[in-house]
SELO-754122 format. One line per field, with one value per residue (C-alpha): residue number from 1; x, y negated, z negated. Coordinates in Angstrom, 3 decimals, padded with zeros to 6 digits. Layout:
<recs>
i = (NUM, ...)
x = (X, ...)
y = (Y, ...)
z = (Z, ...)
</recs>
This chain:
<recs>
i = (1, 2, 3, 4, 5, 6, 7, 8, 9, 10, 11, 12, 13, 14, 15, 16, 17, 18, 19, 20, 21, 22, 23, 24, 25, 26, 27, 28, 29, 30, 31, 32, 33, 34, 35, 36, 37, 38, 39, 40, 41, 42, 43, 44, 45, 46, 47, 48, 49, 50, 51, 52, 53, 54, 55, 56, 57, 58, 59, 60, 61, 62, 63, 64, 65, 66, 67, 68, 69, 70, 71, 72, 73, 74, 75, 76, 77, 78, 79, 80, 81, 82, 83, 84, 85, 86, 87, 88, 89, 90, 91, 92, 93, 94, 95, 96, 97, 98, 99, 100, 101, 102, 103, 104, 105, 106, 107, 108, 109, 110, 111, 112, 113, 114, 115, 116, 117, 118, 119, 120, 121, 122, 123, 124, 125, 126, 127, 128, 129, 130, 131, 132, 133, 134, 135, 136, 137, 138, 139, 140, 141, 142, 143, 144, 145, 146, 147, 148, 149, 150, 151, 152, 153, 154, 155, 156, 157, 158, 159, 160, 161, 162, 163, 164, 165, 166, 167, 168, 169, 170, 171, 172, 173, 174, 175, 176, 177, 178, 179, 180, 181, 182, 183, 184, 185, 186, 187, 188, 189, 190, 191, 192, 193, 194, 195, 196, 197, 198, 199, 200, 201, 202, 203, 204, 205, 206, 207, 208, 209, 210, 211, 212, 213, 214, 215, 216, 217, 218, 219, 220, 221, 222, 223, 224, 225, 226, 227, 228, 229, 230, 231, 232, 233, 234, 235, 236, 237, 238, 239, 240, 241, 242, 243, 244, 245, 246, 247, 248, 249, 250, 251, 252, 253, 254, 255, 256, 257, 258, 259, 260, 261, 262, 263, 264, 265, 266, 267, 268, 269, 270, 271, 272, 273, 274, 275, 276, 277, 278, 279, 280, 281, 282, 283, 284, 285, 286, 287, 288, 289, 290, 291, 292, 293, 294, 295, 296, 297, 298, 299, 300, 301, 302, 303, 304, 305, 306, 307, 308, 309, 310, 311, 312, 313, 314, 315, 316, 317, 318, 319, 320, 321, 322, 323, 324, 325, 326, 327, 328, 329, 330, 331, 332, 333, 334, 335, 336, 337, 338, 339, 340, 341, 342, 343, 344, 345, 346, 347, 348, 349, 350, 351, 352, 353, 354, 355, 356, 357, 358, 359, 360, 361, 362, 363, 364, 365, 366, 367, 368, 369, 370, 371, 372, 373, 374, 375, 376, 377, 378, 379, 380, 381, 382, 383, 384, 385, 386, 387, 388, 389, 390, 391, 392, 393, 394, 395, 396, 397, 398, 399, 400, 401, 402, 403, 404, 405, 406, 407, 408, 409, 410, 411, 412, 413, 414, 415, 416, 417, 418, 419, 420, 421, 422, 423, 424, 425, 426, 427, 428, 429, 430, 431, 432, 433, 434, 435, 436, 437, 438, 439, 440, 441, 442, 443, 444, 445, 446, 447, 448, 449, 450, 451, 452, 453, 454, 455, 456, 457, 458, 459, 460, 461, 462, 463, 464, 465, 466, 467, 468, 469, 470, 471, 472, 473, 474, 475, 476, 477, 478, 479, 480, 481, 482, 483, 484, 485, 486, 487, 488, 489, 490, 491, 492, 493, 494, 495, 496, 497, 498, 499, 500, 501, 502, 503, 504, 505, 506, 507, 508, 509, 510, 511, 512, 513, 514, 515, 516, 517, 518, 519, 520, 521, 522, 523, 524, 525, 526, 527, 528, 529, 530, 531, 532, 533, 534, 535, 536, 537, 538, 539, 540, 541, 542, 543, 544, 545, 546, 547, 548, 549, 550, 551, 552, 553, 554, 555, 556, 557, 558, 559, 560, 561, 562, 563, 564, 565, 566, 567, 568, 569, 570, 571, 572, 573, 574, 575, 576, 577, 578, 579, 580, 581, 582, 583, 584, 585, 586, 587, 588, 589, 590, 591, 592, 593, 594, 595, 596, 597, 598, 599, 600, 601, 602, 603, 604, 605, 606, 607, 608, 609, 610, 611, 612, 613, 614, 615, 616, 617, 618, 619, 620, 621, 622, 623, 624, 625, 626, 627, 628, 629, 630, 631, 632, 633, 634, 635, 636, 637, 638, 639, 640, 641, 642, 643, 644, 645, 646, 647, 648, 649, 650, 651, 652, 653, 654, 655, 656)
x = (144.673, 142.850, 139.969, 139.461, 136.146, 137.536, 140.582, 138.138, 135.994, 139.191, 140.252, 136.758, 136.549, 139.996, 139.481, 136.392, 138.125, 140.980, 138.513, 136.339, 139.096, 141.177, 137.993, 137.143, 140.830, 143.707, 141.607, 139.733, 142.592, 145.763, 147.168, 146.058, 142.484, 142.570, 144.005, 141.609, 138.566, 139.862, 139.528, 137.338, 134.024, 132.583, 129.195, 130.053, 128.495, 127.296, 125.777, 125.548, 123.494, 122.839, 119.383, 119.329, 118.801, 121.300, 119.393, 119.658, 121.530, 120.098, 122.712, 122.456, 124.647, 124.436, 120.956, 119.451, 118.304, 118.909, 117.688, 119.831, 118.867, 121.883, 120.041, 118.814, 120.797, 117.600, 117.512, 114.958, 115.318, 113.574, 112.220, 109.774, 107.708, 109.933, 112.677, 114.219, 117.801, 117.666, 119.696, 120.134, 118.717, 117.653, 116.345, 113.433, 114.487, 112.478, 114.008, 110.563, 110.705, 113.351, 113.026, 115.027, 115.150, 114.474, 115.782, 113.570, 114.860, 115.694, 118.558, 117.356, 117.339, 113.760, 113.237, 110.601, 110.560, 109.602, 109.242, 109.144, 108.655, 111.768, 111.194, 110.804, 107.099, 104.424, 106.063, 104.956, 105.659, 105.236, 106.475, 107.756, 109.527, 111.646, 115.094, 117.811, 117.184, 119.604, 120.114, 116.655, 116.807, 113.833, 113.093, 114.483, 111.115, 108.617, 108.843, 106.280, 108.402, 111.459, 114.119, 116.211, 118.182, 116.494, 117.485, 114.296, 114.392, 118.186, 119.166, 121.920, 122.878, 124.478, 128.238, 131.284, 132.446, 129.444, 129.286, 128.727, 125.746, 127.002, 127.101, 124.169, 122.259, 122.773, 125.452, 124.613, 120.910, 119.698, 121.734, 120.162, 120.414, 120.054, 117.773, 116.919, 113.218, 110.880, 108.231, 105.378, 104.625, 100.900, 099.980, 102.778, 103.582, 106.992, 108.420, 111.212, 112.703, 115.670, 116.335, 116.353, 119.809, 121.435, 123.218, 122.815, 125.961, 124.915, 122.931, 122.187, 119.031, 119.074, 117.873, 114.651, 113.807, 113.224, 116.322, 119.401, 122.973, 123.941, 126.934, 125.914, 126.872, 125.317, 125.642, 126.787, 126.941, 129.687, 132.170, 131.160, 131.497, 135.018, 133.660, 130.740, 130.031, 128.038, 124.541, 121.645, 118.330, 114.975, 112.236, 109.877, 110.435, 113.892, 115.429, 119.109, 121.268, 125.133, 126.987, 130.688, 132.860, 135.843, 139.159, 139.520, 136.827, 134.393, 132.493, 130.383, 128.720, 126.932, 124.940, 125.825, 123.092, 121.979, 121.786, 124.192, 127.119, 127.984, 131.331, 132.472, 135.829, 137.541, 140.650, 142.244, 140.279, 140.622, 137.037, 133.810, 133.485, 137.357, 137.204, 140.296, 141.476, 140.776, 137.599, 136.441, 133.511, 131.201, 128.133, 125.048, 124.193, 127.307, 130.604, 134.439, 135.280, 137.524, 140.103, 139.848, 142.437, 145.801, 148.748, 146.778, 148.773, 145.989, 143.093, 139.783, 137.098, 133.542, 132.198, 129.655, 128.630, 128.697, 128.490, 127.573, 131.104, 132.591, 132.920, 133.990, 135.872, 137.041, 140.414, 142.882, 146.021, 149.148, 146.999, 145.315, 141.766, 141.155, 138.893, 139.773, 137.550, 138.145, 136.520, 135.163, 136.036, 139.742, 142.337, 144.265, 142.608, 142.236, 142.835, 140.381, 141.543, 143.406, 144.188, 145.848, 142.309, 139.622, 136.637, 133.972, 131.750, 133.131, 136.215, 137.466, 136.766, 133.492, 130.854, 127.158, 126.545, 123.757, 122.009, 124.194, 127.429, 128.154, 127.831, 128.787, 128.037, 130.921, 132.046, 135.432, 137.958, 141.436, 143.593, 143.295, 139.540, 136.805, 134.073, 131.583, 129.412, 130.419, 128.417, 129.496, 131.597, 134.279, 137.329, 135.166, 132.747, 131.265, 130.581, 126.887, 126.943, 128.698, 127.909, 131.411, 132.262, 133.558, 135.630, 139.361, 142.422, 143.787, 147.005, 149.988, 150.504, 150.007, 152.306, 152.380, 155.682, 157.364, 160.553, 162.323, 162.425, 165.084, 163.441, 159.858, 158.670, 156.271, 153.894, 152.300, 150.827, 152.881, 151.446, 154.000, 153.711, 151.516, 153.597, 156.506, 160.007, 162.632, 165.320, 163.454, 163.278, 159.908, 158.700, 157.380, 154.187, 153.492, 149.851, 149.535, 146.098, 143.831, 143.306, 145.750, 143.740, 143.059, 145.081, 145.998, 143.861, 143.516, 140.639, 139.896, 141.211, 140.862, 141.089, 144.520, 146.926, 145.293, 145.637, 149.135, 150.196, 148.366, 150.336, 153.570, 154.544, 154.937, 152.151, 153.002, 150.482, 152.225, 150.795, 153.247, 152.872, 149.373, 147.627, 145.635, 147.029, 149.427, 147.655, 146.754, 150.288, 151.346, 148.249, 149.042, 152.724, 152.509, 150.566, 152.239, 154.642, 152.654, 155.168, 158.026, 158.105, 155.270, 157.160, 160.355, 158.589, 157.047, 160.530, 162.367, 160.281, 161.921, 165.275, 164.339, 162.152, 164.825, 166.989, 164.499, 162.564, 163.969, 162.566, 163.908, 165.025, 164.853, 160.877, 159.472, 155.816, 153.955, 150.066, 147.421, 143.912, 143.034, 145.936, 147.322, 147.339, 149.010, 151.492, 152.287, 152.635, 154.889, 156.929, 157.908, 159.056, 161.414, 162.797, 163.345, 163.453, 159.951, 159.723, 156.108, 153.350, 149.227, 147.915, 144.232, 142.342, 145.554, 146.142, 148.726, 148.447, 147.159, 146.671, 143.982, 142.818, 141.978, 139.782, 137.798, 137.190, 133.976, 135.408, 138.298, 137.624, 139.636, 142.914, 142.944, 143.903, 146.523, 147.990, 147.289, 145.784, 144.013, 146.066, 145.340, 146.649, 149.812, 150.684, 154.089, 152.964, 151.208, 153.920, 156.800, 154.394, 152.926, 153.825, 153.285, 156.138, 158.593, 156.908, 160.220, 161.864, 159.274, 160.625, 158.391, 156.111, 152.343, 148.958, 146.303, 142.835, 139.840, 136.091, 134.649, 132.419, 134.685, 133.826, 136.556, 139.488, 137.998, 139.096, 141.114, 143.872, 144.594, 144.327, 147.001, 149.142, 148.516, 149.002, 152.528, 153.835, 152.657, 154.274, 157.766, 157.420, 156.969, 155.261, 151.301, 148.151, 144.891, 141.377, 138.431, 135.628, 132.261, 129.546, 132.143, 132.879, 135.594, 134.443, 133.714, 130.381, 130.155, 131.604, 132.659, 134.869, 136.320, 137.297, 138.839, 140.611, 142.246, 143.122, 144.496, 146.706, 148.182, 148.587, 150.623, 152.864, 153.447, 154.565, 156.964, 158.124, 159.068, 160.824, 162.907, 163.602, 165.283, 167.438, 168.929)
y = (075.631, 073.346, 075.434, 075.848, 074.110, 071.123, 071.057, 071.183, 068.315, 066.408, 066.909, 066.054, 063.013, 061.892, 062.747, 060.455, 057.773, 057.996, 058.170, 055.446, 053.180, 053.670, 053.342, 050.120, 048.433, 050.412, 052.231, 049.130, 046.840, 049.227, 049.240, 052.660, 051.722, 048.896, 051.114, 053.801, 051.338, 050.263, 053.536, 053.800, 055.649, 058.354, 060.394, 063.968, 066.351, 069.447, 071.584, 071.636, 074.322, 074.691, 076.279, 079.551, 077.966, 075.685, 072.551, 070.801, 070.354, 070.265, 068.521, 067.262, 064.471, 063.256, 065.310, 063.563, 065.723, 064.792, 066.726, 065.699, 066.760, 067.937, 067.323, 063.657, 062.400, 061.689, 062.005, 062.490, 061.781, 064.481, 063.404, 064.944, 063.170, 061.465, 061.366, 064.535, 065.715, 068.331, 071.473, 074.856, 074.143, 077.199, 077.647, 080.118, 082.546, 080.921, 077.454, 075.865, 075.049, 074.823, 075.719, 073.919, 073.309, 070.339, 070.138, 068.500, 066.334, 067.647, 069.207, 072.754, 073.704, 073.547, 073.419, 073.618, 075.280, 073.411, 073.958, 071.515, 071.544, 071.334, 067.243, 066.867, 066.773, 068.827, 068.910, 071.551, 072.479, 076.340, 077.134, 075.276, 077.317, 076.798, 078.251, 078.207, 078.923, 079.229, 080.646, 080.655, 082.643, 083.323, 086.972, 087.435, 088.823, 087.155, 082.926, 083.176, 085.285, 083.743, 085.387, 083.623, 084.241, 083.014, 083.214, 082.730, 080.385, 079.706, 076.652, 075.183, 075.758, 079.090, 079.832, 079.691, 076.295, 074.772, 073.618, 076.604, 077.075, 076.895, 080.265, 080.874, 083.729, 087.296, 086.959, 088.886, 089.450, 087.278, 087.686, 085.632, 087.841, 086.332, 088.311, 088.766, 087.187, 086.796, 084.018, 084.555, 081.118, 082.056, 082.688, 081.111, 083.808, 084.773, 088.198, 089.355, 092.434, 093.513, 094.998, 092.722, 093.869, 093.342, 089.947, 089.511, 087.091, 086.965, 088.708, 089.147, 090.178, 093.403, 092.519, 094.444, 092.662, 095.958, 095.375, 093.467, 094.175, 092.445, 091.922, 092.285, 093.871, 094.947, 092.752, 089.008, 087.429, 084.878, 087.654, 090.668, 089.306, 090.699, 094.112, 093.738, 096.193, 096.311, 097.564, 097.889, 096.731, 098.008, 095.659, 095.101, 097.764, 096.257, 099.539, 099.634, 101.772, 101.689, 101.923, 100.585, 100.306, 097.798, 098.250, 094.209, 091.701, 091.203, 088.396, 087.426, 090.598, 090.361, 093.152, 094.006, 093.198, 096.622, 096.917, 100.069, 098.345, 095.889, 093.613, 091.896, 090.038, 092.353, 090.880, 089.434, 086.540, 084.434, 082.943, 083.244, 080.716, 080.597, 083.583, 085.268, 088.834, 091.117, 091.987, 095.438, 097.280, 100.181, 101.782, 100.458, 103.843, 103.644, 105.514, 104.515, 101.078, 100.214, 097.494, 095.785, 093.190, 094.905, 092.772, 089.582, 086.589, 084.099, 084.493, 085.089, 083.210, 083.457, 086.013, 085.904, 088.622, 086.949, 090.385, 094.175, 094.641, 091.169, 089.244, 085.539, 084.347, 081.378, 081.623, 079.530, 079.712, 078.533, 075.852, 074.885, 075.716, 078.156, 080.497, 083.953, 086.938, 090.848, 093.495, 096.297, 098.956, 098.265, 095.786, 092.742, 089.555, 087.054, 083.352, 080.663, 077.393, 076.088, 072.512, 070.248, 069.465, 071.046, 072.719, 073.506, 072.324, 074.893, 076.108, 077.861, 077.329, 078.124, 077.092, 077.648, 079.905, 079.629, 082.861, 083.965, 082.430, 080.000, 076.829, 076.053, 073.337, 072.172, 069.494, 068.147, 066.095, 065.657, 063.847, 060.699, 061.147, 061.374, 064.173, 064.438, 066.585, 068.039, 070.674, 072.349, 075.256, 076.193, 073.841, 071.499, 070.026, 066.696, 064.141, 064.371, 062.160, 058.794, 058.396, 057.569, 055.784, 052.489, 054.478, 054.020, 056.030, 053.575, 055.767, 056.692, 059.370, 063.161, 065.633, 069.614, 070.581, 073.827, 075.023, 078.313, 080.045, 082.698, 084.869, 083.310, 080.386, 078.223, 075.746, 072.796, 069.052, 065.863, 062.608, 059.680, 056.558, 053.933, 051.420, 053.900, 052.518, 055.153, 052.720, 053.073, 055.969, 056.893, 059.139, 062.524, 064.344, 068.006, 068.915, 072.718, 073.891, 076.314, 079.730, 081.385, 082.642, 079.259, 076.648, 073.080, 072.100, 069.093, 067.517, 063.977, 063.369, 059.921, 061.075, 062.969, 062.769, 059.692, 057.946, 059.044, 057.488, 054.384, 053.989, 054.322, 057.997, 061.059, 063.498, 067.325, 069.873, 073.332, 076.917, 079.044, 082.705, 083.908, 081.306, 081.977, 081.076, 083.718, 087.201, 089.314, 090.377, 087.105, 086.510, 089.533, 088.507, 087.010, 089.923, 091.074, 088.000, 084.671, 082.120, 084.085, 083.709, 081.273, 078.902, 079.548, 078.793, 075.262, 074.098, 074.985, 072.286, 069.390, 070.067, 070.632, 067.892, 065.558, 066.554, 064.434, 062.205, 059.649, 061.133, 059.833, 063.162, 061.091, 060.360, 063.716, 064.718, 068.035, 068.174, 070.773, 072.113, 075.822, 077.837, 074.654, 073.673, 077.073, 076.424, 072.856, 074.277, 077.088, 074.874, 072.376, 075.771, 076.737, 073.420, 069.607, 068.569, 066.575, 062.825, 063.772, 066.480, 066.584, 069.599, 070.066, 073.111, 075.136, 078.518, 078.477, 081.591, 084.973, 087.124, 084.606, 083.411, 087.061, 086.971, 083.810, 083.133, 084.077, 085.692, 088.281, 090.865, 088.581, 089.287, 092.979, 092.837, 090.290, 091.919, 095.744, 096.191, 094.310, 092.442, 094.991, 098.060, 096.146, 093.173, 093.081, 092.082, 089.190, 087.993, 087.676, 085.036, 083.388, 079.836, 079.920, 082.402, 079.833, 076.550, 075.603, 074.707, 072.131, 068.350, 066.733, 064.154, 065.931, 064.779, 067.524, 067.303, 069.756, 069.765, 071.055, 073.287, 075.068, 078.807, 079.705, 078.141, 077.351, 074.263, 076.446, 077.126, 073.322, 072.929, 075.517, 073.679, 070.065, 071.850, 073.341, 069.971, 068.019, 070.328, 070.136, 066.203, 066.285, 062.966, 064.327, 062.810, 065.459, 064.443, 066.470, 065.531, 066.289, 068.495, 069.053, 072.575, 073.654, 071.523, 067.994, 066.737, 063.182, 060.416, 058.423, 061.426, 062.068, 058.754, 058.779, 061.995, 060.446, 057.268, 058.490, 060.838, 058.181, 055.849, 058.810, 059.099, 055.406, 055.054, 057.972, 057.295, 053.886, 054.950, 057.413, 054.543, 052.622, 055.390, 055.930)
z = (-161.257, -158.877, -157.339, -153.334, -153.774, -155.565, -152.859, -149.918, -151.729, -152.125, -148.393, -147.208, -149.193, -147.977, -144.323, -144.289, -145.921, -143.645, -140.574, -141.778, -142.718, -139.381, -137.288, -138.772, -138.674, -136.919, -134.343, -133.154, -132.854, -131.749, -128.191, -127.758, -128.799, -126.240, -123.420, -124.266, -124.194, -120.672, -119.278, -116.349, -117.398, -115.053, -114.748, -115.223, -112.849, -114.426, -111.793, -108.160, -106.429, -102.585, -101.481, -100.150, -096.520, -096.823, -096.235, -099.608, -102.722, -106.172, -108.652, -112.049, -113.557, -117.215, -117.416, -114.430, -111.656, -107.852, -104.838, -101.759, -098.175, -096.016, -092.941, -093.172, -096.215, -098.147, -101.823, -104.467, -107.993, -110.418, -113.922, -116.307, -118.947, -121.502, -119.285, -121.095, -120.301, -117.468, -116.872, -115.243, -111.840, -109.863, -106.361, -105.334, -102.592, -099.954, -100.768, -101.231, -104.838, -107.703, -111.571, -114.120, -117.934, -119.887, -123.610, -126.427, -128.930, -132.614, -134.507, -133.241, -129.691, -128.051, -124.151, -121.554, -118.359, -115.232, -111.439, -108.592, -104.750, -102.750, -102.472, -106.136, -105.921, -107.536, -111.028, -113.244, -117.111, -117.525, -121.045, -123.999, -126.816, -129.822, -129.214, -126.674, -123.076, -120.170, -116.680, -115.101, -111.939, -109.338, -108.543, -105.112, -103.762, -105.985, -106.370, -109.072, -111.492, -113.287, -115.278, -118.042, -120.963, -124.345, -127.911, -129.938, -133.096, -133.294, -135.326, -132.985, -129.640, -128.870, -128.457, -130.534, -129.391, -131.104, -134.737, -136.940, -139.205, -143.004, -144.525, -147.170, -148.398, -147.132, -144.647, -141.605, -142.385, -139.349, -136.140, -133.409, -130.134, -126.712, -124.541, -121.061, -120.660, -117.724, -116.909, -114.969, -113.384, -112.646, -116.064, -117.817, -119.974, -121.488, -122.004, -123.652, -122.264, -123.649, -127.143, -130.055, -131.240, -127.971, -126.849, -123.044, -121.996, -117.953, -115.311, -111.816, -109.614, -107.696, -104.172, -104.678, -107.835, -109.589, -111.858, -112.887, -113.524, -116.967, -119.414, -123.171, -126.507, -129.755, -132.626, -132.905, -129.588, -130.528, -131.652, -129.455, -125.909, -126.145, -126.206, -123.636, -121.346, -118.091, -118.029, -115.690, -116.884, -115.486, -114.582, -116.235, -118.969, -120.177, -120.502, -120.716, -118.761, -119.383, -116.337, -117.140, -120.120, -119.446, -120.846, -121.258, -120.668, -118.001, -116.344, -113.318, -112.469, -109.021, -107.183, -103.588, -100.720, -100.743, -104.487, -104.577, -106.264, -108.719, -108.380, -111.392, -112.721, -115.299, -116.863, -120.387, -121.111, -124.431, -124.269, -122.828, -119.848, -118.807, -116.187, -114.432, -113.791, -111.123, -108.935, -109.598, -108.072, -109.560, -108.449, -109.863, -111.338, -113.078, -112.621, -112.635, -111.529, -108.595, -108.421, -105.348, -106.099, -107.638, -107.778, -106.743, -107.337, -108.275, -110.837, -109.257, -111.452, -109.501, -107.080, -104.098, -101.645, -098.132, -096.297, -096.748, -097.867, -098.049, -101.324, -101.258, -104.436, -105.995, -107.705, -109.496, -107.162, -108.982, -110.760, -107.613, -106.848, -103.777, -102.022, -100.378, -098.997, -099.904, -097.891, -100.284, -097.775, -098.143, -097.383, -098.700, -099.813, -097.022, -098.034, -096.944, -098.334, -101.492, -102.390, -105.303, -106.748, -108.734, -107.466, -109.855, -112.752, -115.299, -117.034, -113.840, -109.924, -108.692, -106.075, -104.933, -101.850, -099.186, -098.838, -095.819, -097.376, -094.568, -096.775, -100.042, -102.519, -104.730, -107.118, -106.197, -108.328, -108.948, -111.489, -109.229, -108.055, -110.173, -109.462, -106.651, -104.928, -101.603, -099.272, -095.947, -094.769, -097.272, -096.678, -094.502, -096.937, -096.499, -099.395, -100.635, -103.844, -104.448, -108.194, -109.129, -106.125, -107.696, -110.446, -109.770, -112.041, -114.290, -114.710, -112.459, -109.908, -110.716, -109.088, -109.210, -110.568, -111.046, -113.138, -113.996, -117.140, -116.256, -113.456, -114.259, -112.025, -114.235, -112.803, -114.213, -113.788, -114.325, -114.527, -114.189, -116.432, -115.174, -112.811, -113.060, -112.610, -112.128, -113.247, -116.810, -119.470, -120.560, -123.407, -122.505, -124.002, -123.503, -123.631, -124.183, -122.834, -125.005, -124.610, -123.839, -121.085, -119.436, -117.056, -116.742, -113.540, -111.357, -113.549, -113.850, -117.554, -119.052, -122.782, -122.418, -119.439, -118.280, -121.385, -122.116, -118.648, -119.111, -122.374, -120.482, -121.197, -118.967, -119.377, -118.710, -118.805, -118.361, -117.499, -119.389, -119.063, -120.533, -118.339, -115.329, -112.049, -111.126, -111.411, -114.144, -114.949, -115.580, -117.832, -119.928, -120.078, -123.508, -125.176, -128.560, -127.715, -128.864, -129.534, -127.465, -123.704, -123.343, -125.944, -123.930, -120.735, -122.303, -123.860, -120.458, -118.732, -120.637, -119.096, -115.860, -115.641, -117.183, -114.110, -111.958, -113.882, -116.433, -119.632, -122.844, -124.933, -128.071, -127.560, -126.838, -128.330, -128.438, -128.704, -128.160, -129.279, -130.372, -128.799, -127.873, -131.698, -132.524, -129.942, -131.591, -135.082, -133.959, -131.499, -134.938, -136.739, -133.575, -132.891, -133.915, -130.581, -130.893, -132.263, -133.145, -132.998, -132.896, -133.818, -132.984, -134.569, -134.879, -135.994, -138.625, -140.421, -138.485, -141.773, -143.207, -139.643, -138.913, -141.775, -141.608, -137.926, -135.933, -133.059, -134.329, -131.478, -129.263, -131.213, -130.684, -126.732, -127.335, -130.254, -129.592, -133.401, -136.158, -138.527, -141.234, -138.998, -137.527, -139.647, -138.248, -134.762, -135.966, -138.568, -136.005, -134.256, -137.265, -137.899, -141.701, -142.183, -140.753, -142.014, -143.928, -141.022, -139.943, -139.763, -137.123, -138.017, -137.607, -136.991, -137.923, -136.456, -136.784, -136.878, -140.251, -138.482, -136.349, -136.194, -133.532, -135.498, -138.923, -140.802, -143.295, -140.786, -140.835, -144.717, -144.898, -142.584, -144.205, -147.474, -146.575, -144.768, -147.714, -150.003, -148.051, -147.662, -143.812, -142.567, -142.015, -141.719, -142.123, -140.471, -140.840, -138.452, -139.902, -138.162, -135.144, -133.815, -131.869, -129.234, -130.243, -129.239, -130.499, -128.198, -131.312, -132.657, -129.126, -129.187, -132.815, -131.599, -128.574, -129.838, -133.446, -131.369, -129.167, -132.389, -134.082, -130.826, -130.737, -134.305, -134.222, -130.917, -131.952, -135.067, -132.848, -130.352, -133.597, -134.565, -130.834)
</recs>
């Protein structure tokens, strides 16, 4: 019998061989490689934040910080010694200075804390430490005091999407906790305030500077975000008082202007970062939470108090970005604006607000327009940056589309083939998003839908039940039903779109990563309609997955119980139980240090397809996590996927 260690050595060696050989030959000369390398290159914008007085915007693009005046359009570039990459900018409440972090080079996180005057002058380094730091924020009453989140001595960037540290020694003996800390900018002293066994995910200052509202959990930070609770933290003692225990996940806690209440988003969320749910309110002293947005048909994702009883929020509205307001004293949400574009820098729509809420800084983009910084009243923004002004899309038009699955209306984004000719027929690739608590949105995307369009394919990104964008009931509609209604929503798109567009039914493809990888594996056990499939970091076996992933707390809200307590609810959604049905040629891709969906899941699927003689290829990317960080690996992933589809689409075309 072959030992598991030998199996992994063989797989790892094979993966490297395949990757190296293909990169040197096929992946440099194939049509997909040439198309990918011809794609326009943009500069990403990682943050845009408006000063409290609304006169300036600071934004970071590719680690470079720029301060732009909204009064005379002047700009100031800010750089520190060594031209280190910068991130996480924060304005002082008086708008006269900013703070930001500079990342030091090396394999383990290390950072510096800097401040500068509002015009970029008077650069001052206040601290340098080993560990991961994030989310600096000035005290609202004292510009000499800065709060931030800090993980001392952690050997990797924090978060479950990052490459996991290999297991060794006594497991669980060392847990790195993210603590709330403060820096006195006069003495440059760092004080870690919260308990060393509690992980703080986010925080917000109370207006008087004497406390914070924070979301935190005891134990492993990667795993326990799903069971985090809301706390009030005293300043400077760091004493924590639990004020709310949610039924689901919570995010974006913000304290009211009078300091008496905390608003936050609570809902079914698959990952930290992609936020969606209802807006709740709870007293700062603790008590029952009050749902301000029951039955709302959108997914709020970011909150800002813009009056004593008014909250303005960003939201996903049927796949579009939007803004609305809600009065905490009562009444329905009032829409302000929405559009077929993406507004934000993170996983879901967001914005930066001036102190009075009248002005915002946003990053706007669409599938046909690259990102830029804009500022002004909501919906009346004026462009601030022009870093991507020369970039034009190299693909076809993208349209918002809808179709029905029984009584359920489903939304998605369809990108037409480049140089689309309605008299010709084209392949269709369905791109299933991750999550499932996430959504396809109108983001500039040259590696997936843009590349597929440039290759001459239709590219569909659907938002089936379980996605954000149509309210919390829709997001919860696949609870205990993975691979059920969500799968049927996706499949219904094919026939619905074929009535309007010339889709070649013999050349259909499906792909996805994470939940999208799971749905790809599941789909090929349920249908033979697809000519090819690409499963990235997919979940193939719920039983084994439950035991090896780093974030198993996420599964309880979706399945109602652990796999040990209710194996049947997992079994009915388990691809491995139906693997004998698979006939679809499948490319399997995964990072070897993935903690969210460990490599073993891809190993199981590859082994099963090999056993049943299904055409397959398995590629492992060394030192990559659930999210790929290396540009060469991102290129390989994209090009290899397109090569796979092109190969099997050609074979399907020959059989017609």
